[in-house]
C-alpha positions as CSV (number, residue, x, y, z in Angstrom):
1,P,201.6,22.1,176.9
2,L,198.6,21.7,174.7
3,R,197.8,24.3,172.1
4,F,194.4,24.8,170.5
5,D,193.8,26.8,167.2
6,I,190.3,28.2,167.2
7,R,189.0,29.2,163.7
8,R,185.7,30.3,162.5
9,I,184.4,28.1,159.5
10,E,181.5,29.5,157.6
11,S,179.3,26.9,156.0
12,S,178.8,27.2,152.3
13,A,175.1,26.1,152.7
14,L,174.4,28.7,155.3
15,S,176.1,31.5,153.5
16,G,174.4,30.6,150.3
17,N,171.0,30.6,151.9
18,N,171.5,34.0,153.5
19,S,172.8,35.7,150.3
20,S,169.8,34.3,148.2
21,T,167.3,35.5,150.9
22,T,168.8,38.9,150.9
23,N,168.8,39.2,147.0
24,S,165.2,38.0,146.7
25,G,164.1,40.4,149.2
26,K,165.8,43.3,147.4
27,K,164.3,42.1,144.1
28,G,160.8,41.8,145.5
29,S,160.9,45.5,146.9
30,A,162.1,46.7,143.5
31,D,159.3,44.9,141.8
32,A,156.7,46.3,144.2
33,L,158.1,49.8,143.7
34,L,157.9,49.5,140.0
35,R,154.4,48.2,140.0
36,K,153.3,51.0,142.5
37,Q,154.9,53.5,140.0
38,A,153.2,52.0,137.1
39,V,149.8,52.2,138.9
40,I,150.2,55.7,139.7
41,A,151.3,56.7,136.2
42,A,148.3,54.8,134.7
43,A,146.0,56.6,137.2
44,E,147.4,60.1,136.2
45,A,147.1,59.4,132.5
46,R,143.4,58.4,132.9
47,E,142.6,61.5,135.0
48,A,144.4,63.7,132.4
49,K,142.4,62.1,129.6
50,F,139.1,62.5,131.4
51,K,139.8,66.1,132.1
52,A,140.7,66.7,128.4
53,K,137.4,65.3,127.4
54,T,135.2,67.2,129.9
55,A,137.0,70.5,129.8
56,P,135.0,73.2,127.9
57,K,136.2,74.0,124.4
58,P,137.3,77.6,123.9
59,K,135.0,79.6,121.5
60,P,136.7,80.6,118.2
61,V,137.7,84.1,118.0
62,P,136.2,85.7,114.9
63,K,138.6,87.3,112.4
64,S,138.4,91.0,112.7
65,T,137.0,92.7,109.6
66,S,138.2,96.0,108.0
67,T,135.2,97.7,109.8
68,D,136.4,96.4,113.1
69,K,139.9,97.6,112.4
70,L,138.5,101.0,111.3
71,Q,136.5,101.3,114.5
72,H,139.5,100.1,116.6
73,H,141.7,102.6,115.0
74,L,139.1,105.5,115.6
75,H,138.8,104.4,119.2
76,T,142.4,104.2,119.8
77,T,143.4,107.3,118.0
78,D,143.6,110.0,120.4
79,V,144.0,112.9,118.1
80,V,141.5,113.7,115.3
81,S,142.2,116.5,112.9
82,E,139.9,119.3,112.6
83,E,139.3,118.8,108.9
84,T,138.2,115.1,109.7
85,K,135.8,116.4,112.3
86,R,134.3,119.0,109.9
87,E,133.7,116.3,107.3
88,I,132.0,114.0,109.9
89,D,129.7,116.8,110.9
90,A,128.9,117.8,107.4
91,V,128.0,114.1,106.5
92,K,125.8,113.9,109.7
93,Q,124.0,117.1,108.8
94,A,123.3,115.9,105.3
95,E,121.8,112.6,106.7
96,R,119.6,114.5,109.1
97,A,118.4,116.8,106.2
98,D,117.6,113.8,104.1
99,A,115.7,112.1,107.0
100,E,113.6,115.2,107.7
101,K,112.7,115.6,104.0
102,L,111.7,112.1,103.5
103,G,110.0,111.5,106.9
104,Y,112.2,108.6,107.8
105,N,116.0,107.8,108.0
106,P,117.0,106.1,104.8
107,Y,120.4,105.4,106.2
108,E,119.3,102.9,108.8
109,A,118.3,99.3,108.0
110,R,114.6,98.8,108.2
111,A,111.9,96.9,106.5
112,M,109.7,99.1,104.0
113,T,106.9,98.4,101.5
114,S,107.5,98.6,97.8
115,G,105.3,101.9,97.8
116,Q,107.6,103.4,100.5
117,A,110.6,102.4,98.5
118,R,109.2,104.0,95.3
119,T,108.3,107.1,97.2
120,A,111.8,107.4,98.6
121,T,113.3,106.9,95.1
122,V,111.2,109.7,93.5
123,A,111.7,112.1,96.3
124,M,115.5,111.5,96.2
125,T,115.7,111.9,92.5
126,T,113.1,114.4,91.6
127,G,112.2,116.0,94.9
128,T,108.9,115.7,96.9
129,I,105.8,116.9,94.9
130,S,102.9,118.4,96.5
131,A,99.8,120.5,95.6
132,D,101.8,123.7,96.1
133,N,104.7,122.9,93.9
134,A,103.1,120.6,91.5
135,P,103.7,121.5,87.7
136,S,100.8,122.7,85.8
137,R,99.9,119.4,84.2
138,I,99.2,118.1,87.6
139,S,97.5,121.2,89.3
140,G,95.5,122.1,86.3
141,E,96.2,125.7,86.7
142,M,97.3,126.3,83.0
143,A,95.7,125.0,79.8
144,P,97.8,123.8,76.8
145,P,98.4,126.4,73.9
146,G,95.4,127.0,71.9
147,R,93.0,125.9,74.5
148,T,91.2,127.6,77.5
149,N,90.0,126.0,80.6
150,A,86.3,125.7,80.9
151,P,84.7,128.1,83.5
152,A,83.9,126.4,86.8
153,D,80.3,125.3,87.2
154,P,78.6,127.4,89.9
155,A,76.4,124.6,90.9
156,N,79.3,122.5,91.8
157,A,81.4,125.3,93.3
158,S,80.3,124.5,96.9
159,A,81.0,120.7,96.6
160,S,84.5,120.7,97.8
161,L,86.7,117.5,97.3
162,D,86.8,115.0,100.2
163,P,90.0,115.1,102.0
164,A,90.5,111.4,101.7
165,F,90.2,111.7,97.9
166,E,92.7,114.6,97.9
167,H,95.1,112.4,99.9
168,A,94.7,109.4,97.6
169,F,95.1,111.7,94.5
170,Q,98.2,113.2,95.9
171,T,99.5,109.7,96.7
172,L,98.8,108.5,93.3
173,V,100.5,111.3,91.3
174,T,103.6,111.6,93.7
175,S,104.4,108.0,94.7
176,N,104.5,106.5,91.3
177,A,107.6,107.3,89.2
178,E,106.2,106.5,85.7
179,H,103.9,109.3,84.5
180,S,102.5,107.2,81.7
181,A,101.4,104.5,84.2
182,V,99.7,107.3,86.3
183,L,97.8,108.5,83.2
184,K,96.7,104.9,82.3
185,S,95.6,104.3,85.9
186,M,93.5,107.6,85.8
187,K,91.9,106.6,82.5
188,I,90.8,103.2,83.6
189,M,89.5,104.4,87.0
190,R,87.3,107.2,85.4
191,T,85.9,104.6,83.1
192,L,85.0,102.2,86.0
193,I,83.7,105.0,88.1
194,T,81.5,106.3,85.3
195,N,80.1,102.7,84.5
196,A,79.3,102.1,88.2
197,T,77.5,105.3,88.8
198,T,75.6,105.2,85.5
199,K,75.1,101.8,83.8
200,G,75.5,100.0,87.1
201,Q,72.4,101.8,88.5
202,Q,70.1,101.0,85.4
203,G,68.1,97.9,84.6
204,G,67.9,94.7,86.6
205,D,70.6,93.5,88.9
206,E,71.8,90.8,86.7
207,T,72.5,93.3,84.0
208,S,73.8,96.1,86.1
209,S,75.9,94.2,88.6
210,K,78.7,93.5,86.0
211,F,79.3,97.3,85.8
212,R,79.5,97.5,89.6
213,R,82.0,94.8,90.1
214,V,85.7,95.0,89.4
215,R,87.8,91.9,89.9
216,L,91.2,92.8,91.4
217,S,92.9,89.7,90.1
218,N,92.4,90.8,86.6
219,P,95.9,91.6,85.1
220,K,94.8,95.1,83.7
221,I,93.2,95.9,87.0
222,R,96.1,94.8,89.0
223,E,98.5,96.9,86.8
224,A,96.3,99.9,87.0
225,I,94.9,99.9,90.5
226,T,96.3,97.2,92.9
227,D,100.0,98.0,92.0
228,M,99.7,101.7,91.9
229,N,100.0,103.6,95.2
230,G,96.8,105.5,96.0
231,A,94.7,104.0,93.4
232,L,92.8,101.5,95.4
233,E,92.2,104.2,98.1
234,L,90.9,106.6,95.6
235,M,88.4,104.1,94.2
236,M,87.2,103.3,97.8
237,C,86.8,107.2,98.4
238,V,84.2,107.5,95.7
239,G,82.1,104.6,96.9
240,F,83.7,101.2,96.0
241,V,84.0,98.7,98.9
242,L,86.1,95.5,99.0
243,S,84.2,92.3,98.9
244,E,85.2,88.5,99.1
245,N,83.4,86.3,96.8
246,E,82.9,82.9,98.6
247,D,82.0,81.1,95.4
248,D,85.3,81.8,93.5
249,G,87.4,83.0,96.3
250,E,88.2,86.3,94.4
251,T,88.3,89.8,95.8
252,Y,86.2,92.5,94.2
253,L,85.6,96.2,94.3
254,V,81.9,96.6,94.4
255,Y,79.8,99.6,94.0
256,P,76.5,99.6,95.9
257,P,73.3,99.6,94.0
258,G,71.1,102.8,94.2
259,D,74.1,105.0,94.7
260,T,75.2,107.5,92.1
261,G,78.2,108.7,94.0
262,P,79.0,111.6,96.5
263,D,78.1,115.2,95.7
264,W,81.7,116.0,95.0
265,L,82.2,113.1,92.6
266,K,81.8,115.3,89.3
267,N,84.6,117.7,90.7
268,G,86.8,114.6,91.5
269,M,86.3,113.3,88.0
270,A,87.2,116.6,86.5
271,R,90.3,116.6,88.8
272,M,91.4,113.2,87.4
273,E,90.7,114.2,83.8
274,A,92.7,117.5,84.0
275,Y,95.7,115.5,85.0
């Protein structure tokens, strides 16, 4: 009998082609996955960088000062001793008393003129001076030793001082701390008023006008009148008016011609001289 042996013979060429195809497929899939992951990572990096640029920056938190810490301590403290409460109330009462005395609150920040600052300084150091509590050298009630006050002139007794003059005089003697400066200002103003109402009303206008004009930029006039609280107002009360000269651009106090002053001027001059 015939016998046949059947065997499966794998060709090397076929097996080689199949394995290389399988390996290349696997390698291509791995490369594609890596490329996909790299693209995704790059996109995520770009998005994170863009968000970092466009995100609003947080505002810096200021460092707390000692005042803030004290206020925080006061707000967070539940129990305040009775002694502390009494001290706080006493300080507040003293501040209110000072504010009522001065007419404004000096403990709050506010803008003020130099005249108001000098008034506050005088009031806090020496107290407020008025016609009721003014010393004799201001009120003119007592004469120096060895002298007697001149009797009042009955003709001028009815000519009471103008309230505006009284107010300006009070401001002058109470709002300027240096007594010597007030005396100098009074003396200069009396001379100017006398010249304006006497020599300034005599002769031609060219001769008399120089006695009726006071240039405010003059250093002596600025020191005695412009820089003194109440002095400029006092000069205007007796008849002087402010005038701008277009030729030289200066500001003058000018007394009108043909005017010898108000009927109470003599009493006002006596009041200034008594000071």
